[in-house]
C-alpha positions as CSV (number, residue, x, y, z in Angstrom):
1,M,95.9,75.4,94.6
2,P,93.3,72.7,93.5
3,A,90.2,73.9,91.6
4,S,87.3,74.7,93.9
5,V,83.7,74.6,92.7
6,T,80.8,75.4,95.0
7,E,77.1,74.7,94.2
8,L,74.8,77.7,94.9
9,G,71.5,76.2,93.9
10,H,69.5,76.3,90.7
11,G,72.5,75.0,88.9
12,R,74.6,78.0,89.7
13,L,78.3,77.5,90.5
14,L,81.0,79.6,92.2
15,L,84.6,79.1,91.1
16,D,87.4,80.1,93.5
17,L,90.1,81.7,91.3
18,G,92.9,81.0,93.8
19,F,94.2,84.6,93.6
20,R,97.7,84.8,95.1
21,D,97.4,81.0,95.7
22,Q,94.9,81.7,98.5
23,A,91.4,80.5,98.8
24,Q,88.4,82.8,99.0
25,L,89.7,86.0,97.6
26,I,88.3,86.2,94.1
27,A,85.2,84.4,92.9
28,A,83.7,83.9,89.4
29,Y,80.1,82.8,88.9
30,L,78.7,80.3,86.4
31,L,75.0,80.3,85.5
32,P,73.4,77.7,83.2
33,G,71.1,78.8,80.4
34,P,69.2,77.6,77.4
35,D,72.1,78.2,75.1
36,G,75.0,77.3,77.4
37,W,76.8,78.9,80.3
38,T,77.2,82.5,81.4
39,L,80.4,83.3,83.2
40,I,80.6,86.5,85.4
41,E,84.2,87.8,86.0
42,T,87.4,86.3,84.8
43,G,89.8,87.6,87.5
44,P,93.3,88.6,86.4
45,T,95.3,86.7,83.8
46,T,97.3,85.1,86.6
47,C,94.1,83.2,87.5
48,G,93.3,82.0,84.0
49,E,94.5,78.4,84.4
50,Q,92.7,78.2,87.8
51,L,89.5,79.4,86.1
52,L,89.8,76.8,83.3
53,S,90.5,74.1,85.9
54,G,87.4,75.1,87.7
55,L,85.4,74.8,84.5
56,A,86.8,71.3,84.0
57,A,86.0,70.3,87.6
58,A,82.4,71.5,87.1
59,G,82.1,69.4,83.9
60,V,81.8,72.5,81.7
61,E,83.6,72.4,78.3
62,P,85.1,75.8,77.3
63,T,82.9,75.8,74.1
64,Q,79.9,75.6,76.4
65,V,80.6,79.0,77.8
66,R,78.5,81.3,75.5
67,R,78.8,84.6,77.4
68,V,81.4,86.2,79.6
69,L,80.3,89.3,81.5
70,V,82.5,91.5,83.7
71,T,81.3,93.9,86.4
72,H,84.1,96.4,85.6
73,I,87.5,96.4,84.1
74,H,89.7,96.7,87.2
75,L,92.3,94.0,86.8
76,D,91.2,91.7,89.6
77,H,87.8,91.3,87.8
78,A,88.5,91.5,84.1
79,G,92.3,91.6,83.6
80,G,92.2,88.1,82.1
81,L,89.4,88.7,79.6
82,G,91.7,89.2,76.6
83,A,93.9,86.3,77.4
84,L,90.9,84.0,77.9
85,A,89.1,85.0,74.7
86,G,90.9,82.3,72.7
87,R,90.3,79.7,75.4
88,L,86.6,80.3,75.4
89,P,86.0,80.5,71.6
90,A,82.2,80.4,71.6
91,A,81.6,83.2,74.1
92,E,80.6,86.8,73.5
93,L,82.4,89.1,75.9
94,G,80.4,91.9,77.6
95,A,81.3,95.0,79.6
96,H,80.1,98.5,80.0
97,T,80.1,100.3,76.7
98,S,82.3,103.1,78.1
99,A,84.9,100.5,79.1
100,L,85.2,98.9,75.7
101,P,88.0,101.2,74.4
102,H,90.3,100.1,77.3
103,L,89.6,96.4,76.5
104,L,90.4,96.9,72.9
105,D,93.6,98.8,73.7
106,P,94.7,98.1,77.3
107,T,97.7,100.5,77.2
108,R,96.2,102.8,79.9
109,L,95.2,99.8,82.0
110,I,98.7,98.5,82.0
111,A,100.2,101.9,82.8
112,S,97.7,102.5,85.6
113,A,98.5,99.1,87.1
114,R,102.3,99.8,87.0
115,R,101.8,103.2,88.7
116,A,99.7,101.6,91.5
117,W,101.7,98.4,92.1
118,G,105.2,99.2,90.8
119,A,107.3,96.1,90.1
120,A,104.7,93.9,91.6
121,A,102.1,94.7,88.9
122,D,103.2,92.2,86.2
123,P,103.6,89.1,88.5
124,L,100.4,90.0,90.3
125,W,98.1,90.6,87.3
126,G,99.9,88.9,84.4
127,T,99.7,89.9,80.8
128,I,96.8,92.2,79.9
129,A,95.9,91.3,76.4
130,P,93.6,93.2,74.1
131,V,90.1,91.7,73.6
132,P,89.1,90.8,70.0
133,P,86.7,93.5,68.8
134,Q,84.4,91.1,67.0
135,R,83.7,89.4,70.3
136,L,82.8,92.4,72.4
137,I,79.3,93.5,73.3
138,G,78.6,96.8,75.1
139,L,76.2,97.0,78.0
140,T,74.7,100.0,79.7
141,G,72.1,98.5,82.1
142,G,68.6,97.2,81.4
143,E,69.7,94.3,79.3
144,R,68.4,90.9,80.1
145,F,69.9,87.5,79.4
146,P,68.0,84.1,79.7
147,V,69.4,81.8,82.4
148,A,67.9,78.7,83.9
149,G,64.8,79.5,85.9
150,G,64.7,83.2,85.1
151,E,66.7,86.1,83.7
152,L,70.0,87.8,84.4
153,E,69.3,91.5,84.6
154,V,72.1,94.0,84.0
155,L,72.1,97.0,86.3
156,A,74.3,100.1,85.9
157,T,75.9,100.6,89.3
158,P,78.5,103.4,89.1
159,G,80.3,104.7,92.1
160,H,83.2,102.4,92.7
161,A,83.9,103.0,89.0
162,R,81.8,104.9,86.5
163,H,81.6,101.8,84.2
164,H,80.5,99.4,86.9
165,L,77.7,96.9,86.3
166,S,76.0,94.5,88.6
167,F,73.8,91.5,87.7
168,F,70.6,90.4,89.3
169,D,69.8,86.7,89.0
170,T,66.0,86.6,89.3
171,A,65.8,82.8,89.9
172,R,67.8,83.0,93.1
173,G,67.0,86.6,94.1
174,A,70.8,87.1,94.1
175,M,72.7,90.3,93.2
176,I,76.1,89.7,91.8
177,T,77.8,92.8,93.0
178,G,81.4,93.0,91.8
179,D,82.7,95.8,94.0
180,S,79.5,97.9,94.0
181,A,78.7,96.7,97.6
182,G,82.3,96.4,98.8
183,V,84.3,93.4,100.0
184,F,82.9,90.7,102.3
185,L,85.4,88.0,102.9
186,P,84.4,84.9,104.8
187,G,84.8,85.3,108.6
188,T,83.8,89.0,108.5
189,S,80.5,90.4,109.7
190,T,80.3,93.6,107.6
191,A,81.4,94.6,104.1
192,R,84.7,96.6,103.8
193,P,84.6,99.7,101.6
194,A,86.2,99.5,98.2
195,L,86.9,103.1,97.3
196,P,89.7,103.3,94.8
197,P,90.8,106.0,92.4
198,P,90.5,107.4,89.7
199,D,86.7,107.9,89.4
200,L,85.2,107.1,92.8
201,D,81.9,109.0,93.2
202,L,80.1,108.6,96.5
203,G,76.9,110.1,95.2
204,L,76.7,107.6,92.4
205,L,77.7,104.8,94.8
206,Y,74.8,105.6,97.1
207,G,72.4,105.8,94.2
208,S,73.6,102.4,93.0
209,L,73.0,100.9,96.4
210,E,69.4,102.1,96.2
211,S,69.1,100.7,92.7
212,M,70.2,97.3,93.9
213,A,68.0,97.4,97.0
214,S,65.0,98.1,94.8
215,R,65.3,94.6,93.5
216,E,64.9,93.3,97.1
217,P,67.8,90.8,96.7
218,R,67.7,87.9,99.2
219,E,71.5,87.5,98.8
220,L,74.5,89.4,97.6
221,D,77.1,87.4,95.6
222,Y,80.4,89.1,96.1
223,A,83.4,88.9,93.9
224,H,85.4,89.1,97.2
225,F,84.0,86.6,98.3
226,G,81.0,84.5,97.8
227,P,77.3,84.6,98.7
228,V,76.0,86.4,101.8
229,P,72.4,86.3,102.8
230,G,70.3,89.3,103.9
231,G,71.0,91.2,100.7
232,A,68.8,94.3,101.3
233,Q,70.0,94.8,104.8
234,R,73.7,94.3,103.8
235,L,73.3,97.2,101.3
236,I,72.0,99.5,104.1
237,E,74.9,98.5,106.3
238,Y,77.4,99.1,103.5
239,R,76.2,102.6,103.0
240,A,76.7,103.3,106.7
241,T,80.2,101.9,106.7
242,V,81.2,103.9,103.6
243,Q,79.9,107.0,105.3
244,E,81.9,106.2,108.5
245,W,85.1,105.9,106.4
246,T,84.3,109.0,104.5
247,R,83.9,111.1,107.7
248,A,87.2,109.8,109.1
249,A,89.0,110.4,105.8
250,L,87.7,114.0,105.4
251,E,88.6,114.9,109.0
252,A,92.1,113.5,108.5
253,A,92.5,115.2,105.1
254,R,91.6,118.6,106.6
255,Q,94.4,118.1,109.1
256,Q,96.9,116.8,106.6
257,P,95.9,116.0,103.0
258,S,98.4,113.2,102.4
259,V,97.7,109.6,101.4
260,D,99.7,108.3,104.3
261,H,97.8,110.4,106.9
262,V,94.4,109.5,105.5
263,A,95.3,105.9,105.1
264,A,96.3,105.8,108.8
265,A,93.0,107.2,109.8
266,L,91.1,104.6,107.7
267,R,93.3,101.8,109.2
268,G,92.3,103.0,112.7
269,V,88.6,102.8,111.8
270,A,89.0,99.3,110.4
271,E,91.0,98.1,113.3
272,Q,88.5,99.3,115.8
273,A,85.7,97.6,113.8
274,S,87.7,94.4,113.5
275,A,88.3,94.3,117.3
276,Q,84.6,94.6,117.9
277,A,84.0,91.8,115.4
278,Q,86.9,89.8,116.7
279,L,88.3,89.6,113.2
280,G,91.9,89.4,114.1
281,V,95.2,90.4,112.4
282,E,94.9,87.6,109.8
283,G,91.4,88.7,108.8
284,L,92.5,92.3,108.4
285,R,95.5,91.2,106.4
286,R,93.3,89.3,103.9
287,Q,90.9,92.3,103.6
288,E,93.8,94.6,102.8
289,M,95.1,92.3,100.1
290,I,91.8,93.1,98.2
291,S,91.0,96.6,99.4
292,G,94.0,98.5,100.7
293,Y,93.9,101.7,102.8
294,E,96.3,103.6,100.5
295,L,94.0,103.0,97.5
296,A,91.0,104.1,99.5
297,A,92.8,107.2,100.7
298,Q,93.8,108.1,97.1
299,G,90.2,107.6,95.9
300,L,88.7,109.6,98.7
301,L,91.2,112.5,98.4
302,R,90.5,112.7,94.7
303,Y,86.8,112.7,95.4
304,F,87.1,115.4,98.1
305,E,89.1,117.6,95.7
306,T,86.9,117.2,92.7
307,H,83.8,117.9,94.7
308,G,85.1,121.0,96.4
309,E,85.4,119.5,99.9
310,L,89.1,119.9,99.9
311,A,91.5,122.2,98.1
312,A,93.7,120.4,95.6
313,G,97.3,120.2,96.4
314,P,100.4,118.0,96.9
315,R,99.9,114.7,98.8
């Protein structure tokens, strides 16, 4: 699909990465600064050429990108980081410190992707290349980077994953959320939970929502997909939706602790909500491409077991 660049104000740009050759599924964000551009998220390797085309359409030379930061190392956000390192030669590459070993040696990332996606993994995500160690910087939260008109503040926002980061753009009052506040595709009215295995932690997730809300964001900039106004209220609404999914999943798991049974219960909750919002079958299908019921069921079942809410057993 053609490169798509959207201006967000204050010189910020959104690049549509054209995931699965569809618009408005995965976004990357470009922020200008005194020493060049900061890119947030790379998407998977399969989106690499689309990202580079977006840079060209925005008039940004690859050597002008001085910093690439990823919210977390799930493949739809950072799978292309290693492959892009050579194409963005002047950029330092930042992720949570605890995630760096997996970027240096992506063996476990590759194995995990193939377990989850089977034969579809390689064509979906592409080659997952190691990241050059001399280019990596570790982040833990609290770091600040200069950007035009303000700063980019790094927040530790675990929950979706223990190594998750979010980024607050002070000039726009915008929180770049990755998956810490769920999935909010265009045409929807509320965020859909993103609750995957292996290290989903609801207590940490709720704490991260509070941490983001403390910055009083005017807007949430979702990786999936784009800016949504009313940031603080959206965070409150997301917590309520996650709690609704969690209640439905736990009730289903206590009846039958299988992925299929819990996923069916979550599908029922989502379909009821979509009917009320008049989202339609196509809207639900697009949401499921990004945040599937089976992955959420796996994540919640593991959480229930590790937190003593459900006895461990076969699924």
